[in-house]
C-alpha positions in Angstrom: 144.0 -3.4 78.4 143.6 -2.2 82.0 141.4 -4.4 84.2 138.3 -2.3 84.8 136.0 -5.2 85.4 135.9 -4.8 89.2 135.2 -1.1 88.8 132.3 -1.8 86.4 130.9 -4.4 88.8 130.8 -1.8 91.6 129.4 0.9 89.3 126.7 -1.3 87.7 124.0 -0.7 90.3 124.4 3.1 89.9 125.2 3.3 86.2 121.8 4.4 84.9 121.5 7.0 87.6 124.9 8.4 86.4 124.1 8.5 82.7 120.7 10.1 83.3 122.1 13.0 85.2 121.7 12.1 88.8 125.4 12.5 89.5 126.0 16.2 89.0 129.8 15.8 88.4 129.1 13.8 85.2 126.0 15.6 84.1 127.7 17.4 81.2 129.5 14.2 80.1 126.1 12.5 79.6 124.2 15.5 78.4 121.6 14.5 75.8 122.4 10.8 76.5 119.3 9.4 74.9 119.9 11.6 71.8 123.5 10.4 71.6 122.4 6.8 71.6 119.7 7.5 69.1 122.2 9.3 66.8 124.5 6.2 66.9 121.5 4.2 65.7 120.7 6.8 63.0 124.2 6.2 61.5 123.1 2.6 60.7 119.8 3.3 58.9 121.2 1.8 55.7 122.1 -1.4 57.6 118.6 -1.9 59.0 117.9 -5.6 59.7 121.6 -6.3 59.6 123.9 -7.8 62.3 125.4 -5.2 64.7 128.2 -6.1 67.1 128.0 -3.8 70.2 131.0 -3.8 72.6 130.8 -2.5 76.1 127.0 -2.6 76.4 126.9 -1.7 80.1 123.4 -2.0 81.3 122.0 -2.4 77.8 120.6 1.1 77.0 122.0 1.3 73.4 121.3 -2.5 72.9 117.6 -1.9 73.6 117.4 0.9 71.0 119.2 -1.1 68.4 116.9 -4.1 69.0 113.7 -1.9 68.7 115.0 -0.5 65.4 115.2 -3.9 63.9 118.8 -4.9 64.2 120.2 -8.3 65.1 122.5 -7.3 68.0 125.4 -9.2 69.3 126.1 -7.5 72.7 129.4 -7.9 74.5 130.2 -6.8 78.0 133.1 -7.7 80.3 131.4 -6.9 83.6 129.3 -9.7 85.1 127.2 -7.3 87.2 126.6 -5.1 84.1 125.5 -8.1 82.2 123.1 -9.1 84.9 121.3 -5.7 84.7 121.3 -5.7 81.0 119.8 -9.2 81.0 117.1 -8.1 83.3 116.1 -5.4 80.8 116.6 -7.5 77.7 115.6 -11.1 78.7 115.2 -12.0 75.1 118.8 -11.1 74.1 121.9 -13.1 75.1 124.6 -10.8 76.6 128.1 -12.2 75.9 131.3 -11.9 78.0 134.2 -10.3 76.2 135.8 -6.9 75.3 137.5 -5.0 72.5 140.3 -7.5 72.2 138.5 -10.7 73.1 135.5 -11.5 70.9 134.2 -15.0 70.2 132.0 -14.9 67.2 132.3 -16.7 63.9 130.3 -14.4 61.6 131.0 -11.2 59.8 128.9 -8.2 60.9 127.4 -5.2 59.1 128.4 -2.7 61.8 130.2 -2.4 65.1 129.2 0.2 67.7 130.4 1.2 71.1 129.3 4.0 73.4 131.2 5.5 76.4 133.7 2.6 76.4 136.5 3.1 73.9 138.4 5.3 76.4 139.3 2.2 78.5 142.0 1.4 75.9 145.2 3.3 75.7 146.3 4.5 72.2 148.3 1.3 71.4 145.4 -0.8 72.5 143.0 1.3 70.4 145.1 0.6 67.3 145.2 -3.1 68.1 141.4 -3.1 68.7 140.5 -1.3 65.5 142.6 -3.7 63.4 141.0 -6.6 65.3 137.5 -5.3 64.9 138.1 -4.7 61.2 138.5 -8.5 60.8 134.9 -9.0 61.9 133.4 -6.3 59.6 132.0 -6.8 56.2 133.2 -4.7 53.3 131.2 -1.5 53.2 130.4 -1.9 56.9 130.6 0.8 59.6 132.2 1.4 62.9 130.4 3.9 65.1 132.1 5.2 68.3 130.5 7.6 70.7 132.9 8.7 73.5 134.7 11.6 75.0 137.4 12.9 72.6 139.2 16.2 72.2 139.6 18.3 69.1 142.8 20.1 70.2 145.3 20.3 73.1 144.0 23.9 73.7 140.4 22.6 74.2 141.5 19.7 76.4 143.6 22.0 78.6 140.8 24.5 79.0 138.2 21.8 79.8 140.4 20.2 82.4 141.0 23.6 84.0 137.2 24.2 84.1 136.6 20.8 85.8 139.3 21.5 88.3 137.9 25.0 89.1 134.5 23.5 89.6 136.0 21.0 92.0 134.6 18.0 90.2 137.2 15.8 91.7 135.9 12.4 90.6 135.5 13.5 87.0 139.0 15.1 87.1 140.5 11.9 88.3 138.6 10.0 85.6 139.9 12.4 82.9 143.5 12.0 84.2 143.5 8.2 84.6 141.5 7.0 81.6 142.6 7.2 77.9 140.7 10.0 76.3 142.3 10.7 72.9 142.5 13.4 70.3 140.1 12.9 67.4 142.9 13.1 64.8 144.9 10.3 66.5 142.0 7.9 66.4 141.1 9.0 62.8 144.7 8.3 61.7 144.3 4.6 62.7 141.1 4.2 60.6 142.7 6.1 57.7 145.6 3.6 57.7 142.9 0.9 57.1 141.3 2.9 54.2 138.3 4.0 56.2 136.5 7.3 55.6 134.9 9.2 58.5 132.2 11.5 59.6 132.6 13.2 63.0 129.9 15.0 65.0 130.2 16.8 68.3 127.3 15.9 70.6 128.1 17.8 73.8 131.0 19.4 75.6 132.8 16.1 75.9 131.3 13.5 73.5 131.8 13.0 69.8 130.3 10.4 67.5 132.8 9.1 64.9 131.3 7.1 62.0 133.9 5.2 60.0 133.1 3.6 56.6 135.1 0.5 55.7 136.7 0.7 52.2 136.1 4.5 52.2 132.6 4.0 50.9 129.7 6.1 52.4 126.8 3.9 51.6 
């Protein structure tokens, strides 16, 4: 896994300004941001009151919604500066150090969620992480991922060209250096573990993938 901790530490102070549309380059990436986070929580209505492991909590925006909806949240974030900001928002919740491949809990959870973070893993690491996360999930549990994904090579190529033509150079660099995958490639990993999936497109970039352990949609 690439070491993005220093980048996250630097970004922490401006993170909320970015996700709420202040940075024009990323405006479409975070379009309907609150709705995306709310939809992630909607996927867990049948697990209400259960234990949810959230990985890559950033400044705690999704964590806050999960808590307000009655979930017991175990939030994990590798960036110390992000954890500080999240802790200021959520003084009643412990924010733990860790990442997708480094989790120190001793309990099984009802669901695992992550938003705008899974792309920091390359495809090999994504496979390792999904198998690792599966070991923490109860039978009948869910994994919910909200992130930039692509439905086809044609769509990805056209989108990258659009970003280039609009001279969104920071976003273009991000798209070229992070690990944004095709939906089918991620789906294949879950299918190998006997998960079933629902997939929903939320904006031009972001999809929500809801994965049901054991193939059961409960």
